[in-house]
C-alpha positions in Angstrom: -51.8 25.2 20.3 -49.2 27.7 18.9 -46.7 27.3 21.2 -46.9 23.1 20.7 -47.1 23.6 16.7 -43.6 25.8 17.0 -42.1 23.2 19.5 -43.0 20.3 16.9 -41.3 22.3 14.1 -38.3 23.2 16.0 -38.0 19.1 16.4 -38.5 18.3 13.2 -35.8 20.9 11.9 -33.5 19.6 14.6 -34.3 15.9 13.2 -33.4 17.0 10.0 -30.5 19.1 11.1 -29.3 15.7 13.3 -29.8 13.6 9.9 -27.5 15.8 7.7 -24.8 16.4 10.7 -24.6 12.5 9.7 -23.9 12.4 6.5 -21.7 15.1 6.4 -19.5 13.0 8.8 -20.2 9.8 7.3 -18.5 11.7 4.2 -15.9 12.9 6.1 -15.0 9.8 7.5 -15.0 7.8 4.5 -12.8 10.3 2.6 -10.4 10.8 5.7 -10.4 7.1 6.1 -7.3 5.5 5.2 -7.6 4.0 1.3 -6.0 0.6 0.1 -2.1 1.4 0.3 -0.3 1.9 -3.1 -2.7 0.6 -5.6 -6.4 -0.4 -5.5 -7.6 -3.4 -4.0 -4.9 -4.4 -1.6 -6.1 -4.9 2.0 -4.1 -4.0 5.0 -2.1 -6.8 6.3 -3.5 -8.5 9.4 -1.1 -11.3 9.5 2.6 -11.5 10.3 5.5 -11.2 7.8 6.6 -14.0 6.1 10.8 -14.0 6.0 12.9 -16.2 4.1 15.3 -15.8 6.9 13.6 -14.7 9.9 14.8 -13.3 13.1 15.9 -16.0 15.7 12.7 -14.6 18.0 10.4 -15.5 15.2 12.4 -18.9 13.7 9.9 -20.8 15.3 6.2 -19.4 14.3 7.7 -18.0 10.8 5.9 -19.3 7.6 8.2 -19.0 4.5 7.4 -16.3 1.6 5.5 -17.2 -1.0 5.9 -17.0 -5.0 3.8 -15.5 -7.4 3.2 -15.9 -11.3 0.7 -15.3 -14.2 0.9 -15.5 -18.0 -0.2 -13.2 -20.2 -0.9 -13.6 -24.1 0.9 -12.1 -27.2 -1.9 -10.6 -29.4 -0.6 -8.4 -32.3 2.8 -8.9 -31.0 1.9 -6.9 -28.2 1.4 -8.2 -24.5 -1.3 -7.1 -22.8 -1.0 -5.3 -19.5 -1.9 -6.9 -15.8 -0.6 -7.7 -12.4 1.0 -10.6 -10.8 1.6 -10.9 -7.1 2.6 -13.6 -4.7 0.3 -15.5 -2.8 0.6 -13.7 1.0 0.6 -10.9 -1.0 4.2 -9.4 0.4 5.0 -8.5 -3.5 3.0 -7.2 -6.6 4.2 -6.0 -9.9 2.0 -4.3 -12.3 2.7 -4.1 -15.9 1.3 -1.6 -18.6 -0.2 -2.7 -21.8 3.3 -3.4 -24.1 5.2 -3.1 -21.5 6.8 -6.0 -21.5 8.5 -6.9 -25.2 8.6 -10.4 -27.0 9.9 -12.0 -30.0 7.9 -12.4 -33.1 7.7 -16.3 -32.3 6.2 -15.9 -28.7 2.2 -17.0 -27.8 2.6 -15.6 -24.9 4.7 -14.8 -21.6 5.3 -15.9 -18.1 6.0 -13.2 -15.3 7.2 -14.3 -11.9 7.8 -13.3 -8.6 10.2 -15.6 -6.4 11.9 -14.6 -2.8 15.3 -14.9 -2.9 16.8 -17.3 -0.3 20.4 -16.0 -1.0 20.2 -12.1 -2.0 23.7 -10.6 -3.1 25.4 -8.5 -0.2 24.1 -4.9 0.1 26.1 -1.9 -0.1 28.3 -0.9 2.5 26.2 1.2 5.3 23.1 -0.4 4.4 21.4 -3.3 5.4 18.6 -5.6 3.7 14.8 -5.1 5.8 12.6 -8.1 5.1 13.1 -10.0 2.0 14.6 -9.7 -1.4 12.2 -10.5 -4.8 13.2 -11.5 -8.2 10.5 -10.1 -10.9 11.7 -12.2 -14.3 9.4 -12.6 -17.3 10.2 -15.5 -20.3 8.8 -16.4 -23.7 6.3 -19.2 -24.4 6.5 -21.8 -25.5 10.5 -20.7 -26.1 11.4 -20.3 -22.9 13.5 -17.1 -24.0 13.8 -14.2 -21.3 11.4 -11.3 -22.1 12.3 -8.0 -22.0 10.7 -5.0 -20.2 10.2 -1.1 -20.6 9.1 0.0 -16.9 6.9 -1.5 -14.5 5.3 -0.7 -10.7 6.2 -2.8 -7.7 4.7 -2.9 -4.0 6.6 -4.5 -1.3 5.3 -5.1 1.9 7.9 -4.5 4.8 8.2 -6.3 8.2 8.2 -3.6 11.4 11.1 -1.6 12.4 13.6 0.4 10.5 12.6 1.2 6.4 14.2 3.7 4.2 13.6 2.8 0.5 13.4 0.0 -1.9 16.6 -1.1 -3.8 17.4 -2.9 -7.1 20.1 -5.2 -8.1 20.8 -5.3 -11.8 22.9 -7.9 -11.9 26.3 -6.2 -10.4 24.9 -3.4 -8.1 22.8 -2.0 -5.9 21.0 0.6 -6.6 18.2 2.9 -4.6 15.0 3.6 -5.9 13.0 6.7 -6.3 10.3 4.9 -3.4 7.0 6.2 -2.4 5.5 4.8 1.0 2.0 4.6 1.8 0.1 6.7 3.5 -0.5 6.0 7.5 1.9 4.4 8.3 1.1 1.0 6.6 4.6 -1.2 5.7 3.7 -1.0 1.8 6.1 1.0 -0.7 6.3 1.7 -3.8 8.9 2.0 -6.8 8.9 2.0 -10.6 11.3 -0.8 -12.3 13.0 -0.4 -15.7 14.5 -4.1 -15.9 14.0 -7.4 -14.4 15.9 -8.3 -11.8 15.9 -8.4 -7.7 14.8 -5.7 -5.5 14.3 -5.1 -1.7 13.4 -2.9 0.8 16.6 -1.4 2.6 17.8 0.8 5.9 20.9 2.3 6.9 23.0 0.0 9.0 21.8 0.3 12.4 18.9 2.6 12.2 16.1 2.0 14.9 12.4 1.2 13.7 9.8 3.7 15.4 9.3 4.9 18.6 6.5 5.6 20.7 6.3 9.3 19.9 6.6 9.0 16.1 3.8 6.9 16.1 1.7 9.0 18.3 3.1 11.8 16.2 2.1 10.1 12.7 -1.2 9.6 14.1 -2.2 13.1 14.9 -0.5 14.1 11.6 -3.5 11.7 10.2 -6.6 12.2 12.1 -5.4 15.5 14.1 -7.7 17.6 10.9 -10.5 14.8 11.4 -10.9 15.4 14.9 -10.9 19.2 14.4 -13.9 18.8 11.7 -15.8 16.4 14.6 -15.3 18.8 17.3 -16.3 21.5 15.2 -19.6 19.9 13.9 -20.6 19.0 17.4 -20.3 22.5 18.4 -22.0 23.7 15.5 -25.4 21.5 16.5 -24.9 22.2 20.0 -25.4 26.1 19.2 -28.0 25.5 16.5 -29.8 23.2 19.0 -29.6 26.4 21.8 -30.9 29.1 19.2 -34.0 26.9 18.1 -34.7 26.4 21.9 -34.4 30.3 22.4 -36.8 30.9 19.7 -39.0 28.3 20.3 
């Protein structure tokens, strides 16, 4: 009777240990699985990239990129913060409270994102990678241009070489301090301090990811997760052996 009772106790302990191990594994997976890139709520893209000017091999299946707009009320002379995105979610802008400045007569402000069909020439040694988007704002009802102090943008870029986001101030292009999304997701973010045009750029003649760089990125991202899982499995097996010997 004592031996059977001991076995039942060991089985119950093992069951409890398995539950705990499962909860720990679930927590680890939740912590390490990639989160939406750059800003909360953005889903990983499943559809092909929409080009203004597609490569020849994609012209037959290409869909033209979308625009986006949003209207924000003016309250006590200030514009509430919020976001604007294109319908295909390839370009996104987020404005903080009072980041957009309007005149005293403004009732609201309309903010827009539009793909540029004929972007300015890029600097020597650089090439456009994807689309260029124009970010703009106008007061309502006057239609006068609005001003902005700073706002955040997120651009999706197509497969291939990519290095940084660029901004065109009406005269020349400026390379921006760029934050890339983790895990190789094709999104990058930067801060703009004025309305204008922005796009993704790459050194002219640069090559895209190779199989080696892709595997290296996956190993870096999931290597620690794999180690934790293996370590947990080994710990559970050792605990099972120990309890069997004790039983």
